[in-house]
Structure formats: C-alpha cells, structure tokens
ROKOL-813327 format. One line per field, with one value per residue: x, y, z of N, C-alpha, C in turn; residue in three letters. Coordinates in Angstrom, 2 decimals, always signed. Example, Ala and Ser with C-alpha at 12.3 -4.5 7.8 and 13.67 -1.06 7.14 Angstrom:
2
n.x = [+13.19;+12.85]
n.y = [-5.69;-2.25]
n.z = [+7.80;+7.08]
ca.x = [+12.30;+13.67]
ca.y = [-4.50;-1.06]
ca.z = [+7.80;+7.14]
c.x = [+13.20;+12.90]
c.y = [-3.30;+0.03]
c.z = [+7.80;+7.87]
type = [ala;ser]
***
This chain:
65
n.x = [-24.79;-25.11;-22.77;-21.79;-22.83;-20.88;-20.64;-18.94;-17.35;-17.94;-20.24;-21.98;-22.24;-23.50;-25.88;-26.98;-27.37;-29.31;-31.37;-31.64;-31.94;-29.90;-31.17;-32.93;-31.13;-29.84;-32.06;-32.61;-30.28;-30.51;-33.06;-33.68;-33.91;-31.24;-29.16;-27.06;-24.58;-22.65;-19.20;-18.73;-19.99;-22.68;-26.17;-28.78;-32.16;-34.76;-38.03;-39.03;-41.23;-41.23;-42.18;-41.59;-39.56;-36.65;-33.38;-31.36;-32.19;-34.51;-36.97;-40.25;-40.61;-42.15;-41.50;-38.59;-36.10]
n.y = [-58.44;-59.00;-60.34;-58.61;-59.55;-60.42;-60.63;-62.72;-62.30;-64.51;-65.48;-63.33;-63.49;-66.01;-65.46;-63.57;-65.15;-66.84;-65.17;-64.05;-61.76;-59.59;-59.15;-61.37;-63.51;-62.90;-63.09;-65.84;-66.87;-65.98;-66.89;-69.33;-72.97;-74.84;-77.34;-80.27;-80.33;-81.19;-82.19;-81.41;-78.97;-76.53;-76.00;-73.78;-73.07;-71.15;-70.26;-68.08;-65.90;-65.77;-65.86;-65.39;-65.61;-67.68;-66.32;-67.89;-70.20;-69.40;-70.57;-70.54;-69.74;-70.26;-70.16;-69.14;-71.10]
n.z = [-31.51;-34.98;-37.29;-40.22;-43.54;-46.24;-49.71;-51.96;-55.21;-56.78;-55.46;-55.93;-58.72;-58.97;-57.62;-59.36;-61.66;-60.70;-60.14;-57.64;-54.91;-52.84;-50.36;-50.22;-50.02;-47.61;-45.90;-46.19;-45.03;-42.38;-41.51;-42.65;-42.72;-41.59;-42.98;-43.31;-45.86;-48.80;-48.36;-45.65;-45.36;-44.91;-45.65;-46.49;-47.15;-48.60;-49.76;-52.37;-54.09;-57.65;-60.41;-63.20;-66.21;-66.11;-65.74;-66.70;-68.31;-69.55;-68.90;-67.46;-64.07;-61.02;-58.26;-56.47;-55.11]
ca.x = [-24.89;-24.75;-21.67;-22.30;-22.62;-20.21;-20.75;-17.80;-17.72;-18.57;-21.60;-22.76;-22.55;-24.49;-27.14;-27.51;-27.83;-30.50;-32.39;-31.77;-31.49;-29.11;-32.09;-33.43;-30.06;-29.67;-33.22;-32.40;-29.21;-30.96;-34.30;-33.84;-33.55;-29.89;-28.96;-25.73;-24.38;-21.44;-17.86;-18.74;-20.58;-24.08;-27.06;-30.02;-33.03;-36.04;-38.77;-39.43;-41.99;-40.45;-43.22;-41.09;-38.62;-35.32;-32.33;-30.43;-32.71;-35.73;-38.18;-41.04;-40.42;-43.08;-40.80;-37.14;-35.86]
ca.y = [-57.87;-59.96;-60.00;-58.27;-60.56;-59.92;-61.58;-62.82;-62.09;-65.76;-65.50;-62.32;-64.04;-67.07;-64.82;-62.97;-66.24;-67.44;-64.14;-63.81;-60.46;-59.60;-59.29;-62.74;-64.37;-62.60;-63.69;-67.30;-67.14;-65.73;-67.55;-70.63;-74.17;-75.27;-78.78;-80.66;-80.39;-81.93;-81.81;-80.79;-77.63;-76.44;-75.50;-73.21;-72.79;-70.49;-70.08;-66.72;-65.78;-65.30;-65.62;-64.91;-66.52;-67.80;-65.65;-68.89;-71.04;-68.78;-71.30;-69.83;-70.27;-69.67;-69.91;-69.30;-71.94]
ca.z = [-32.84;-36.01;-38.19;-41.55;-44.57;-47.43;-50.81;-52.88;-56.61;-57.23;-54.91;-56.65;-60.04;-58.79;-57.26;-60.58;-62.51;-60.09;-59.95;-56.20;-54.44;-51.60;-49.22;-50.17;-49.53;-46.18;-45.23;-46.16;-44.07;-41.01;-41.09;-43.29;-41.96;-41.96;-43.10;-43.76;-47.31;-49.19;-47.89;-44.33;-45.39;-44.54;-46.69;-46.02;-48.28;-48.38;-51.00;-52.67;-55.34;-58.79;-61.42;-64.49;-66.86;-65.54;-66.52;-67.21;-69.40;-70.06;-68.52;-66.45;-62.73;-60.07;-57.00;-56.33;-53.92]
c.x = [-24.39;-23.61;-22.25;-21.96;-22.00;-20.26;-19.49;-18.28;-18.41;-20.02;-22.50;-23.17;-23.62;-25.85;-27.79;-28.09;-29.12;-31.62;-32.64;-31.26;-30.66;-30.02;-32.63;-32.38;-29.84;-30.83;-33.05;-31.33;-29.74;-32.16;-34.53;-33.46;-32.20;-29.80;-27.53;-25.70;-23.09;-20.19;-17.85;-19.30;-22.04;-24.87;-28.33;-30.86;-34.31;-36.71;-39.19;-40.20;-41.09;-41.38;-42.72;-40.11;-37.27;-34.30;-31.35;-30.98;-34.04;-37.01;-38.90;-40.88;-41.34;-42.37;-39.30;-36.94;-34.51]
c.y = [-58.89;-59.43;-59.67;-59.37;-59.88;-61.00;-61.55;-62.53;-63.33;-65.83;-64.51;-62.81;-65.11;-66.50;-64.22;-64.05;-66.86;-66.43;-63.83;-62.41;-60.62;-59.85;-60.70;-63.68;-64.14;-63.20;-65.20;-67.67;-67.02;-66.55;-68.92;-71.78;-74.68;-76.79;-79.04;-80.73;-81.18;-81.34;-81.03;-79.38;-77.69;-75.75;-74.95;-72.84;-72.12;-70.33;-68.62;-66.72;-65.24;-64.91;-64.92;-65.92;-66.50;-67.04;-66.64;-69.62;-70.55;-69.58;-70.52;-70.52;-69.52;-69.27;-70.01;-70.10;-71.67]
c.z = [-33.87;-36.87;-39.57;-42.56;-45.78;-48.50;-51.67;-54.30;-57.17;-56.73;-55.64;-58.03;-59.94;-58.43;-58.51;-61.50;-62.00;-59.85;-58.49;-55.84;-53.17;-50.39;-49.10;-49.61;-48.04;-45.38;-45.11;-45.13;-42.64;-40.59;-41.73;-42.36;-42.47;-41.94;-43.54;-45.28;-47.58;-48.55;-46.58;-44.29;-44.98;-45.64;-46.04;-47.23;-47.83;-49.74;-51.15;-53.99;-56.44;-59.94;-62.69;-65.06;-66.17;-66.38;-67.15;-68.43;-69.98;-69.80;-67.43;-65.10;-61.77;-58.78;-57.17;-55.05;-53.35]
type = [met;glu;lys;pro;ile;glu;phe;ser;glu;his;ala;lys;leu;gln;met;lys;leu;arg;gly;ala;thr;asp;asn;glu;val;val;thr;ala;ile;his;ser;gly;lys;trp;glu;asn;ala;lys;arg;gly;lys;phe;his;ser;gln;ser;asp;phe;ala;phe;asn;lys;lys;ser;pro;val;asn;gln;lys;phe;ile;lys;leu;lys;leu]
***
C-alpha cells in the first residue's frame, strides 16, 4: 500500500500559483519520470493541458509542465 501524500502549506501555495491540482501533482509523483535535481533532491515532471491564462503573469499557456 502506498503512503498517502500530504502537501505542505508552501506546496499548496506553489500549486495554486502554477494552476496545478492535487490530482495532477499526485499523478506526476506516481507516473512521472524521476531525475536528479539540485542539492541531492529529485524532480518529476508530467505535462497536463491548461489552455488558459497563467494565474501568475496572465500569459496564455497551452500545457502545464
């Protein structure tokens, strides 16, 4: 059984700024390709359709990465 994913307040804020949903982040965690990131951490990325203006800079974005 998988351990449940809990989001910190910082993570929730970053998700809101990026227009990401809880389900999208969980999908990226479970099915994304993991790579090395800075300071010994790991990074996973998945693409999701967005097709609207960014909540941060109001530029139109086709995909959330």
